[in-house]
N, C-alpha and C positions, 0 to 999 in steps of 0.2 A: 903202422900199416901200410900195404902198399897199395897197387896197380891193378884191377881186375885184367887180366888177358881175353881173346874172344874164348876160351875155353873156360872161363868163370875162374881159373886160378888165378892167385898174383903172389907176389913177393914183395917182403918188407921193401918198402923204395922211401928214399927222400922226395920230396916234392919240389920242383923250380922255389927260389927267391920272387917273396913277392912284396908290395909297399905296406909299409908300419898300419897304414889305411886299412887295406883290405885285410890285416891280421885283427883291429880290432872291429872290424864291421862282421867279423865273424863270430865272435864273442858279442854282437849287440843284444843277443837275448839276456846273457847275464848283466850286461852295461845296463839296461833296462830296468832289470829288478833290483839294481843298486837303490833306486829309486824309494824302496818300501824299507828298507832297512832306516830304525829313527836313529839318532844320534844319545851317543853315552850309553848303547848297549853293552855287555861283554858278548868277547869270542867264546864260543862253546866249547867244550871238551871236546878232543880226537875221539873216534867210536873206539871201543873196546875192542879187543884182538878178534873176538867170536863174532862181532858186527861185523867187522872187514872179509873176514873168513866165509861168511855166508853169504855177503852182497857179491863177492868175487866169484866162488864157486858156481853159486846157483842163478845170479842175478839177473837174468835176462829170460825167464820162461812165463811173466806173464810182464804186463803193462805198469803194474802197482811196483813188480821186483824190478823193471828198468831203473826208475825211477829213483826206486829207495838206493840203489847201485849207485848211479849219479849224486845222489845227496850224499851217501857215506864217502864217498871216493873225494866229492867236493868239501866237505869236514877235515877230513886227512890227509890233504893237501897229494892226494896222487893223482896227477892229471894224466897217467897213461889209463889208469883205469873208467875214468871221467872219459877219457877221446874214444874210447871201446863200447861206452853208452851212448854214442853218438851214429845217426843211421849214415849208412853209404852214402846215401841222396843229399843230406845233409853234408858232408863235406865236401861232396863234389858240386856242390851248389854255392859254399862260402872256398871253395879251392883250398882247403886246409889239408894239412899233414899233421903227424902227431906234432913236429919240430915246430911249426909254427904256431900249430893251438898251445902248445905248451908259454911259450914267449908271451903271446898275446893275454895269456891266464894271467901269467907274473906281475902285467903291467897293468892289469884290470887290478889285481888284487893289494897290489903297492898302491894305487890310486884309490881304492874303495876296499880296505881291511874289511868292515863289517859286513863285507858280504859274506865270512863267513858262517853268519846266522844261518844261512839258507839250508846250512845243516841240520837244524831243525824245522825243516817245513814239514809239514804231514798231508797228507791224501786226503781230499774231503770230499772228492763226487770224479768219480770214474763212468767213462761212458763209451762204449763200441760202437765206433762210426761206419762200419762196412767196409769190405774191398782190402783189408788187413791194416785197418788204421784204428787210433783210439786217442779217445780225449781224455786227460785228468786235470782237474783240478786241486792246486795246493796252496796250504796256506802257511806263512811265514811272518812273522811278528806284526800279527794283526793283519796283515793283508792278504791277498789272491790271488792267483795267476795261471795261466793256462800253460798246459804242460802238452805237445802233439809227439804220439808215437806213431810207427810204422812196425810192422810186422816184415820181418829178413829171413831166407832160407838160405843157410852157410855151411860150412865144412872147416875144419882145421884137421891137419894130420901134419905128426911130428916122428920121428925117428929118437927115441930116448928124450934127451934136452932140448936135440936141434929141430926147430922148427923145419920144413918141409914146403908147405903149402895153405894156402886157407884162399876162401873166396865163396860167391854167392853161384847158387844152384836151385834146378824147382827141384823141391822136395817130394812132391807128389810124384816126378818123374825119377827123379834117384832112388829112390825107398821102394822098395817092392817086399811084398810077403806074398810066401807061397805056402797052401795047404799040403801038408806032408801027412804019412801016415805016424799019429800019437802027437801032433802036434801041429805049427807053424815055421818054416824061415823066412828070418828077416836078412833083407842083403839090401845093400847101398852100392851104386854104382857112379863114380869120378871120374872126368877127365882130366889127367894132369900134363901136360905139357913137358917135351923134351927139356925146357928152360927151367922149369920149376925143379926136375930130379937130376938137373944136370952133376953128375960127380955126387949123386946119393943113390945106395943101395936099398932101392922101393920096397924090397923084399924085406929090410928089417925095421920095418914101419914100427911103431906102438903104441902109438894113439889115434884113432880113427873118431873123428866126432861131426856128424852130421844131425843138425836140429832147426827148430822155427824157433825165431829171438824176436823181443821186439827191443827197439833202438830209440830214442829220442830223434824227433825229426823237426824239432822247432817249440820256442818259446813263447807263451802271448805278453801280453803287457799285463802289468799290475793293474788288479781294479778292488775297489771299497770289498769285506766281506759283507755277503750279505747275510 
């Protein structure tokens, strides 16, 4: 993923190099969860193709679906899909790019291979917290831990297989409905900078996606099952 510009659009980019300590801290939530996995357990099987497809296509429309996407991606060793499950705020706080997340993740799993048991985690409690926030309690290996989520408004634009831009927006301002004879017209207004569309014929765009999604904003510490 890339950085957001003043108009809300962004391009895929690499973040600056940063310390190994900072990379490990970025996955501190997962590192804390390593303690819930008992010794002697076997790793779970990778999810079947149908499960992966479902998670990748519609995995951010509800808080539960967002965690399910992360869970499936983690069990299937798909760090890109995992990274997409994390909120913009989480990435900004921890100063992580996809590349730095992938490196830290690999080191963490090498040190704690049984972390993959988290692929079997199930949601046992779901609670709206207001202001676009949500709280889940999930259970794995007989222990429970918290997952905090936040709602994001965002867009993605492609021309065929070519990525043009993505970014954040205000959904209520960008999407308009107008009553017309026989129905309603729905339109979306998105600002794209010249930088985002340099060398690209925007008239040939083939995909425009505007949506409200849920992303993981943090992991809580493990606690005994109640």
